[in-house]
C-alpha positions as a printed NumPy array, in Angstrom:
array([[113.899, 102.891,  78.428],
       [111.144, 101.868,  80.64 ],
       [112.303, 100.995,  84.052],
       [111.522,  97.816,  85.563],
       [110.118,  97.607,  88.599],
       [108.41 ,  94.72 ,  90.842],
       [104.562,  95.359,  91.966],
       [105.621,  94.535,  95.452],
       [107.929,  97.547,  95.62 ],
       [105.373,  99.664,  93.869],
       [102.31 ,  98.705,  96.187],
       [104.711,  98.83 ,  99.36 ],
       [105.504, 102.402,  98.142],
       [102.225, 103.48 ,  97.696],
       [100.892, 101.968, 100.872],
       [103.773, 103.855, 102.692],
       [102.859, 107.241, 101.121],
       [ 98.853, 106.695, 101.738],
       [ 99.821, 106.078, 105.494],
       [101.838, 109.102, 105.668],
       [ 99.305, 111.152, 104.23 ],
       [ 96.569, 109.866, 106.948],
       [ 99.023, 110.709, 109.764],
       [ 99.608, 114.168, 108.595],
       [ 95.943, 114.775, 107.427],
       [ 93.93 , 113.027, 109.319],
       [ 95.514, 111.269, 112.514],
       [ 97.421, 114.585, 113.458],
       [ 94.453, 116.376, 113.807],
       [ 92.715, 113.724, 116.299],
       [ 96.053, 113.982, 118.522],
       [ 95.653, 117.743, 118.415],
       [ 92.665, 117.162, 120.578],
       [ 94.298, 115.198, 123.689],
       [ 95.922, 116.322, 126.764],
       [ 99.393, 116.688, 124.735],
       [ 99.056, 118.518, 121.959],
       [102.572, 117.949, 120.857],
       [101.327, 114.519, 119.761],
       [100.148, 116.148, 116.673],
       [103.503, 117.374, 115.715],
       [105.026, 114.153, 116.404],
       [102.37 , 112.345, 114.158],
       [102.979, 114.74 , 111.694],
       [106.677, 114.026, 111.616],
       [105.828, 110.445, 111.684],
       [103.75 , 110.951, 108.222],
       [106.44 , 113.174, 106.732],
       [108.969, 110.299, 107.301],
       [106.365, 107.627, 106.128],
       [106.268, 109.603, 102.881],
       [109.94 , 109.793, 102.156],
       [110.151, 106.32 , 102.842],
       [107.434, 105.936, 100.025],
       [109.28 , 108.121,  97.834],
       [112.609, 106.218,  98.634],
       [110.95 , 102.535,  98.177],
       [109.278, 103.564,  94.953],
       [112.546, 104.73 ,  93.351],
       [114.637, 102.009,  94.997],
       [112.21 ,  99.416,  93.803],
       [113.28 , 100.493,  90.3  ],
       [117.005,  99.528,  90.745],
       [116.836,  96.911,  93.492],
       [118.007,  94.203,  91.026],
       [121.456,  96.24 ,  90.465],
       [122.207,  98.314,  93.675],
       [122.933,  97.2  ,  97.307],
       [122.051, 100.583,  98.479],
       [118.737, 100.343,  96.998],
       [117.753,  97.013,  98.73 ],
       [118.97 ,  98.296, 102.012],
       [116.854, 101.195, 101.442],
       [114.006,  99.085, 101.056],
       [115.039,  96.758, 103.939],
       [114.824,  99.653, 106.062],
       [111.232, 100.505, 105.133],
       [110.242,  96.846, 105.762],
       [111.77 ,  97.242, 109.312],
       [109.884, 100.472, 109.94 ],
       [106.891,  98.949, 108.447],
       [107.125,  95.647, 110.135],
       [107.817,  97.35 , 113.459],
       [104.2  ,  99.396, 112.672],
       [102.342,  96.166, 112.849],
       [104.077,  95.219, 115.792],
       [103.544,  98.017, 117.677],
       [100.137,  98.804, 116.164],
       [ 98.852,  94.833, 116.683],
       [100.392,  92.751, 119.22 ],
       [102.428,  95.023, 121.251],
       [ 99.672,  98.028, 121.287],
       [ 99.187,  99.929, 124.546],
       [ 95.43 , 100.456, 124.197],
       [ 92.468,  98.818, 122.193],
       [ 92.516,  98.965, 118.553],
       [ 89.718, 100.781, 116.723],
       [ 87.786,  99.138, 113.852],
       [ 89.897, 100.622, 111.186],
       [ 93.234,  99.874, 112.794],
       [ 91.661,  96.107, 113.213],
       [ 92.282,  95.753, 109.35 ],
       [ 95.029,  98.191, 108.8  ],
       [ 97.656,  96.035, 110.451],
       [ 97.007,  92.787, 108.88 ],
       [ 97.336,  94.655, 105.317],
       [100.274,  96.325, 106.419],
       [101.579,  93.091, 107.498],
       [100.727,  91.209, 104.485],
       [102.44 ,  93.74 , 102.389],
       [105.697,  93.978, 104.564],
       [105.633,  89.773, 103.77 ],
       [105.21 ,  90.162, 100.058],
       [107.715,  92.939,  99.789],
       [110.41 ,  90.734, 101.944],
       [109.411,  87.861,  99.571],
       [110.25 ,  90.121,  96.558],
       [113.63 ,  91.354,  97.98 ],
       [114.676,  87.577,  98.781],
       [113.742,  86.66 ,  95.224],
       [116.006,  89.38 ,  93.825],
       [119.484,  88.869,  93.321],
       [121.789,  91.552,  92.912],
       [123.758,  91.379,  89.632]])
């Protein structure tokens, strides 16, 4: 029996996993070279958190129509990713680099798409 999962949840899960991998294997090394080497570990921890959220979003997306806990998991991931869009976008403390200037709008679009999918899904 094939599980039914909406495209929004799959894309959202993949996006979170890619973001987590980028933090763990990319951005953390950049932070390691700054004045505070502990920033590397913080970035790695955030990346691991994003990986876990991505996996949970994928699994929850399979049953989001039938399960209230699954809906809450996806909403939690939405809140986390929306906070990223705000903190890396209009509320950021430093000037955005070229990559961040397109990552934030992509993240925001995926979050909005996922919110629309959640609002259109009625629990059974």
